N, C-alpha and C positions, 0 to 999 in steps of 0.2 A: 549690283549689276544686272544691264537687263538685257538678256539674251534673243532673238527672234528666228527661227527659221524662215526661211524667204522663199528657199526651195527645198525639195528635200530629194531628188530626181538624180540620177546620175546624164551626164548627154545623152540627147533628144528628148527628155521629161515622158513624164505617162500619161497622159498613153503617146509613147511616139507620133509623128506627123505622117510616118508609111508602115504603122505596123497594125497588122490587122490579128494578133495575135491575140488568142482568149484573154488575157487581163490584161488590155488596152481595151479590145473591145468590151468589156465591161467598163473601163473607167468613163468610157465614150457616152456609153446607156446609161448613165448615172446611179448603178450599182453604188449603194453605200458601204459597200464592202471594197469596195477598188477606189477609193479616192484619187484622186488627179494632184497630181504634183506635177512642179517647176523645176527647172533646173539649178543646181547646186549654189547655194548663194546662205549668208548669215548675217546677222547686221546685232552691231552691239555697242551701247551706250551703260557710261558712270553715270550720268546725268538726265536723264528721259531728254534730252536735247541735243546734246552731238553725237554723230553716229558713224560709225564706222563699217563699212561691208567687209567679207570676207570672201572673196570668189567673187568675180564678175560674169556673170551666170548670163547669157545670149540673151534670158529672159527678164534682165535688171531693171527694164525700163514698166516692163508691165508690173513686175515686183513693187516700183517705187508706186504704182501708181493705185496699186491694193491696200498697200500700210498707210497711212495718211502721216507718221512720224515721219514718214522718208521725204517728203513732200513742202515745197519751198514756205515760210513764213513770213516774210517780211520784202517789203520793195518789190519789182515788177520783178526781180530775178534773184529767187536766193538756193541754198541748198541746206541741209543741217548733217547732208552727208561730208562727215571731216577728213575722210579718205580710204583707203582701199585697199588690201592685205591680200595680194596672192601669193598662195601655198603651192604653185605649181604653172606652169606654160599650155595646158591644155586648151583647148578651144572651150571646154566648158567653164573655163576659168579666167579667161581674159576675151572672150570676145564681146562680151558685157561694156566693158572697158569705152568702146565705140561709142555704147548710148549716151554719155557724159560729154560731150563734145560740143558742149555749146559754151563755150569759153568763161566758164562756172569753176575758181580755184578750189582743186584738193590735192591730197597727194597720194602717190601711190606708194606702196610699200611692200618688196620682194626683196630677196637675194640677188645678186651681183649675175649668177646666170641665168635668172626668170626676167631680169631688166634686160639681157641681152637679147630676151625672144621678142622682148618687143624692140629695141631699138633697130634690129635686125632687118623688121617692119615696116614700111614706109606709111602703112594706112594709120599708125596709130602716131604718128605725128600733127593728125586731127585735135591730138589731146596737147597743145601749143606748150611746149616746155616752159615758155616765161608764167606761164598759168598754172598747171600742172606739174607739181613738181613728183621727181621719181628719185625716191629715200632710198638708196642698196642699204637693205638692212644684214650685218655680219649674222653667222649662224654662233647660237648660244652668248647673245650680248643683247641682256634685254634695254630694249629700246622705250620711256614713256613716249608716247602718241603724242604728238602735237595737236593744236587744233590752228585752223587754216589764219586767223585772224590773231595768233599768239597765244599765249596760256598752252597748259597743261587741261589733256582729258580726265585726268585721273584714270589710266587705262596703261597699263606694260605691255611691249609686246613681247616676245621671245621665240623666233623660229629655231626647228632644231630640225635635225636629217632625221627622216625615215627611207626604210628601202622603197624604192620604186624606181622610175625610168623615164626616160626622155619622152615627149611628147608624140604620140604617132606620126604627125605632119613632120618632122623633124628624125623618123625614122632613117638609116638607111636603106636603099633598097635589097635585099635580099640578104639582109644582117640583124641578127633577131638581137635588140637592142638588152644587154645586160642589166640584170639588176643589179645598183650601186645605194650609194649612201652617200650624199652629197646635197648640192643647191638646188638640183631638178626638182628633187619634192621634197616635200618640208611640213612639217607638223608645227601648229602653233600656239603656242601656251599664253592668255588673255590675262591679267592677274588685276585687282583695283586697290591690293594690297591686305585684304582679309577676305576674299575667296578668291579662288583660281579655275580655269577650266581649260579645254583642249579641244580644238578643232584641227580634224587630222582626215579627211577626206578620202584623202589617195595613200595607201598604203599596200607592202608586198606580203610582209611577213612581220606578226609583231615576236620582235626578239627583249631578251633581257635588259634590259639597257630601256628600251622604251617601257617595258611592264614598270621597271622603278621610277620612271620620270613621272609616271603617271598616276601613282602610288598617292592616294587620298584625296586625290583631284573630288571638287564640289559639281562638276559636269565632266564626261568625255562625249563629244559626237565625232564618231569614227566612221569607214570607211566600210558601206553595207552595199558595196558593187553585186556581188554573186550570192547566190547560197552556196552555191556547189559548183569546182572550178571547169567542170565542163557544160555549164548552163547553156552556155549559149548554143554549140554543137549541139546538143541532144535535143533542142527545140528546133534545131534549123536554121536557126539566124546569124550563124555567124562560125567562124572558122576559128578561132582563138580562146585559148584557155584564160580563165582571170589571171594567171600567174603571167601568162603571156603578153598579160594589157598592164601588170603590176598591179593587181590587188590579187588580199588575199579574201577566202571563201568565207561566209559566218557563218556555218555548220560545218559537220565533221569533224574529225579527232584534233586535225591540223587547224582547225578555224577561227574566226576571233570568239566566239559564246565558251570555248575552249581557252581561247589563250588570256583571256581575263576572268577567268570563273574564281580565282583565289584573289583579285586584285580588287581593293578595296576602294569603290568611285563612288562617290552619291548616287550621280545621275546617270546615267550609260544610253545613248541615243544614235541610234543607225538613219548614218545620211548617205547622198551620193547613188541612191538606190537605183539598179537598172530596169527598164521595164520589163524583162522575163524574171525578175526576182518573184519567187512567191509571197516573200514577206510582205508584197503590197495588198495582197487579199488576205482578208482580214479573218476571213472562213476557212483557211489552208494551215496544215498541220506549224509547218514551217514558220509560219506566223505565230502562232499559238508556241512553240520551241523558244522563239524570240522573249515572248512575255514573262515563261516561267523559267526564263534563265536569267529574271534582271533586268533585261533592257527593253527600250521602247521604238517602234520604227518612227522615225524621222516624219513629221508633216507639214505641209507648208502653215506658216503661222505660227504652232507651236512654241511655246516661251518657256522659257527657265527664268527665274529669277533668281540672283544669287546676291 
């Protein structure tokens, strides 16, 4: 399998368009220790010819133009993208679907709840249903991902619940959403029969069940949104904690680094990283702590071959 990070940042990217915070300023200035990153998306292939995109980033069109393996190769119009897998209904996971509206066949794979979010928003009808299939994927039921023109891709997808919440735009005013484990926020396990890896861009906490599931994985791409729970409040750029937004912190005794410390995983990569997170700056102690713990900070274009 070939796995490529198309975008490693959380919603807004790095630098974020309206942020003049020190990290974003350094990224705009071309500081080599503050590499820019586009919004979260992953591409996976078992044959280096047919590709599946995980999370349809708002930056997806630019990502396709950056990575030639996602560009058309035959005829006047075509695409090697066979499908898009959605692990939640957040804006930074679904908005990029609108970039794929030019009457090109592919499939959307998601839980019934996430597909319901698309169904309820008529703007997504630009993806004509007689051309773009919407495939409901039940939790914990392996699915051999099909190719658009028939045959199989060699990739098996399993979606499973992780602690999370509904997207911000679906919250009820004045009612803090509970953290739940259901179809709203899921992780993805991808296997080619020999190797397996996990894509979990949103997760509110690491449970014993999750640790058991990822044990022995060849790679884990995991939620790296914030370094500390009150990070955005301390920086003066937000009013919500990470937990309120449905994200576990990277650092601290209850954070990601500590939670996975004894778990056997060959490669550990943080993704969905908010522009406020100091791990994006390679000269910070937080970045050094991530590296010392055996993790990598995800970057656009980073590849893992399994």
